[in-house]
N, C-alpha and C positions, 0 to 999 in steps of 0.2 A: 254440664248440668244445666246451664242457662239455655242451651239450645233446646233441651227437652221442655223447659217451661214455655218457651216461645211456641214450640210445636203444639203443646197442650192448649195454649191460649187461642191459637188459630183454629184448632179443632172445636173448641167450645164456641167460638164465634160463628163458625160454619153451622154448628148444630142449632144455635139460637136463630140465625137467619133463616135456615131451612124450615125450622119448626114454625116460626112466625109466618113465613110465606104459606106453608101448608094450612095453618089454621086460618089465615086471612082468606085464602081461596075457598076453604070449606064454608066459612061464614058468608062469603059473597054468594056461594052457590045456594045457601039457605036463605037468601034475600035479607041478610043482616049486614050492617056495616063491617067491612073487613078489619077495621081498626079494633073491633071487639075481639076478633080472633087473635090479632097481634097482642093485645093486652092479656088475653087468657094464656097465650104461649109464654109471655113474660112471667106470669104468676106461676105457671107450672115449672118453668125452668129457672126460677128465682135463685136466690143465694144458696139454697140447699139442693136444688135440682141437678146441678152439675158438679157436685162435690166429689 
């Protein structure tokens, strides 16, 4: 059971990192600071986003 929890943790981590990267690149393309995209990704994937 613990291996499943570790696997799920890493899947969530990868999803967070990829989403932040995607939003950062999108905002950079739109001539906005990429950190705004990172923050927006964090808000969208916040505590209830990956439940």
